[in-house]
N, C-alpha and C positions, 0 to 999 in steps of 0.2 A: 504493500500500500504506500510505497514511498515514491512512486513515479508522479511527477508533476506534469500536468498537461501544459502545452504551450498556451492554451486558452486562459490558464490561471495567471499568466503573466503579461500577456500582450494587451495593453490597455490604451495605447496611442495617447499617452498623457501629454498635455501641453505643459510648458515650463511652469506656468502659473495657472492653477486650476481651482483656487478657492477664493471666494469673496466673503468677507465677514460681515455679520450684522448682529446686533444685540436686541434682546427683547423677545416677544412671542413669535412663534412660527407663523407663516402666512395664514394657516387655517385657524390657529388659536387667536391671532390678532383680529381676524375677521369676525370670529365669534364674540369677541369682547368689544368690537368697534374701536380698536386702537391699533397703532402700528409701532409703538415703542413703550418701554417701561421707564418710569421716573424713580430714581433712587429716593428712599425715604430720608427725610432730613431730621436733624435733632439728635440729642444725646442718647435717646432710646431707640434709634433706628436699628432694625434687624440687619445683620450682615447679609449682603446679597450672595447667594450661592453662585459659584462660577458657572458660566455658560458661554460657549463660543459657537457661533452659527456661521456656516459657510455653504457655498453652492458647488454642486457637481452636476452640470447640465440642468435638467429640470428639477433635480432634487435639492431640497433644503435639508441640511444635516446639522443637528445641534449636538455638540459634545456637552455632556453633563457628568458630574462627579458625585459618587455616593460617599466619598471620603477617602481615607488612606490608612495604611498600616506600615510600620517599619519592620523590615525583615532582617534578622540577625545575619551577620557576615558568614556564619557557618552554615547557612541554608543553601549554599551554591556548590554542590558536588562538582568536582573538576578543578577546583582551586582550594587552597587552605583559607581559613577565615582571615588570616593575616594578609594573604595576597589580595583577597577581595576588598578588605579595608584599605589597602594601599591603592587599589584602583579607584575606590570611591574618593579617597583623599586627593588623588591627582585631578579629579573632576570637581572638587569642592562640593561633593554630593554626600558627605558623611552626615548621618543623623545619629542622635544618641542611641537609637535602637537598631541601627544598621543602615540598610538601604530603603528609602521610602518608595513604596508602591502606591500609586494613585489607582483608584478604581473608576475608570472612565466608562461611561455608557454612551451610546450614539442613537439619537432619535432621527429617523429618516422619514421625510415628508415629501411625497410626490404630488401633493395637491389633492389627492383622493384618499390615500391611506397613510396611516401613521404606523411605522414599524420601529420597534425598540430592539436594539441589539444588546443583550445582556441586561441584568437588573441589579448587579452589585451584591455585596455580602449582607447588606441590610442589618448592620449591627452585630453580626456574628464574628467579625474580625476588626481589630483596630478601632479607629474613630470613624465609624461609618453609619449608614442609615439616613443619608441626606438626599437620596434620589427623589423621594416624594416632595420635599420642599423645593428642590431644584425644578421639578416638573411644574409645581404650582407657580413658581416664579415666572415661568414662561407661558403660563396659561393653558397647560395641558393636563387634563384629568386622566387618571388611570383607566377609566372606562371609555376613553376615546381612543385607546391604543388598539389597532386592528390586528397586529401580529407582534409576537416576541420571538426573536431568534436567540436561542441559547447556544453559545459557541462551544461549550462543553460543561459537564456536570460537576464542576468544582463549586464549592459553596459561595465563592466570591463572584460567581457569574449568574447564579440563579436564586440567591437568597431572597431578593425582592419579590419574586413571584409568590412566595409562600409565607412571608414574614407575618407573625402573629397568628399563624395557622389559618390564614384566609386566602381566598382566591383574589389576589390584589389586582389582577388585570382580567376582569370577568368576561370581557367581550373579545379577548385576543385569541387568535390561533397561535399555538405555541409549537415551535419547530426545534427539534434536537436530533442529532445523529443516532441511528438505531444501535450502533456499536457502543456508544456511551450508555445508552439505556440498558443494554445487556450487561455491561460491566457494573454499573453503579446500582443496579437492582438485584445483584447476585448475592444472596445471603452468605454464601461461602467466602466470597471475596471480602465482604464486610467483616466477617469473623476473623480473617487473617490479616486485615489491614492495620497499620499503625494507628494509634489513638488520634493523631492529628488529621487523619482522613475520615474518621467516623462521621463527623458532621456532614461531609459531602454525601455519604451514603444515606444518612437520615433525611437530609433535605431533598435528595433525589426521590426517596419514598414519598415524601409529602407532595412533591411536584406531581408525581404520577397519580396520587390520590385526588388532588385538587383539580387536576387538568386531565380528566380521563379521555378527552378527545385529542390529546397531544399528538402531533404528527411526527412520526419517526422517519427521518430522511435517510437516504442511502446514496452517498456520494454526491456529486455535483448536481444541482437542480435549480431551476428558477423559482423564486418565491412570488415575484411579480415582475412585470416588465422592467428590466434594468437592475434588478436586485437578485443575486444568485449566490449559491453556496459554493465555496471552494474547499476541497479536501486538504487539510493540513494535519492529518493524523500524526501522532507522535507524543505530544504533551499528554494527551489521554487517547484511548483507542479511537474515539470519534471526534477528536478536536477538529473544528472547522473554522474557516474564515468566511467573510461576506464581501462579495464584490458588488460595487455600485458603479454603474456606468451609463452615461447619456451624453449626447451631443459632442462626442469626441473627448470627453473628460471622464476620468475614472479614479476610483479609490478602492483599496482593499483593506478591510478591517481584519487584522491578523490575530486578534485576541492575545494568547500567551506565547506567540512565536518569539517575542522580544521582551527582555527584562532590562530595566535601567542599569546603568553602569557596566554590566558584564557583556551586554550585546549591543551591537552586532560584532564587536571586535573579536570575540571568540565564539566559535560554534560548539566547542566541547565543554562548555559550562552549562550545567543543568540547574534545576530548582528542585528542592526537596519534595515537592508535591507531585512530581512527574512519575507516572507509573512505569513507563518504558523509556529509560534514559537513552539507550542506544538509538531507538527510533526517533526520539526528539532531536538528538544530535545529528542524525542523518538528514532529517527534514530541514534543519537549519543550514546544514552544509549545502543542500541543494537550493534552498530558498534565497539565502542572503546574496550570493553572487549574481543570481538571476535578477533579483530585485534591484541590485546596483546597476546592472547592465541596462535594465529597462527604465530606471529612474522612477520606479513605482511610487505613487503617493500612498502612504500607509497611515492607518490609524491603529494604535496599539493600546490595549487596556491599561497597562501599568506604567507606561512612559509618562513623564511629567505632563500635566494637563495643558492643552487638550489632547495630547497623545498623537499629534500629527507630525509626520516627518518622512524622510527618505533615507534609505541605506546608500551610502556613497563609498566608492573605492578610492582610497587615498594612498597611492604608492603600493597598492596591493593589500592594504589593511582596510578592513571594513569599519566604517564609523557612521553614527547616527547624525543626521542633519535635520534640525527642526525646520518644518515647512513654513514658508511665508504664508500664513493663513489670514493675515489682516490686510485690509485695503488692497485687494487684488482686482478691483473692478477697473 
């Protein structure tokens, strides 16, 4: 399952493919009769949750954050904790708890449907649980979401679906790869899993209970015109990405193909949560050079908000370049 199709990479990207805006999406603004949001004034103003809105063809995509968690330097097999800390120090990216992982989610609006890619850990990890307030700030209600794509069944990607034991996106079609469903609903695998993975098994069971009509996907498929699934298996058995393309512009949301500080410079560094480290390394070894060659615009769950960038080859060494996502009109 490690062969990447040419289709997964050929996007025909323009050099500048994102134009930023703030405030509600076009659908939300229309519903509210407004086109922008006004920051609250005064000493008691609530902090505004981060949101970044940009265009890919006809799509309006809004990056939202559920929060963050700091991952200890020893969570990255392939390097010692000291080596990872030195890498973080060299990038001025050291936090008291290690390396900061943001939990980015992406709301895709084509003018007819609202599709949410992942739902965050919803308070089960770190300082998280802010996706509902972020959605409220841009005028989007959970019951207006038409579809949720779960890139894989780790707790930090699906927790928001079931937080509080509720069906939090009651009208949404939920999509997840059938290989992940098979893995994360297997009682034998839960019994033998380390404690830090038990929550992912438990949340998976809740998701299956609360969303009985969940659609199990199998490989690449189109969700709606211009939104399709890309097979990036490795991080989990059914790890997927989401490709968005229209009007000669494209973006691929790669979920956990990239982690801050350690990637893309090294393909042989894993993360403690990965089930098949060799498969994850092999996928990154294939993906990173091809993405650099194609100058693919990428959105990544755990890279610094809003998670947009490109993999670039610098003298043969891969590095992450933050995308110019503001003022691109």
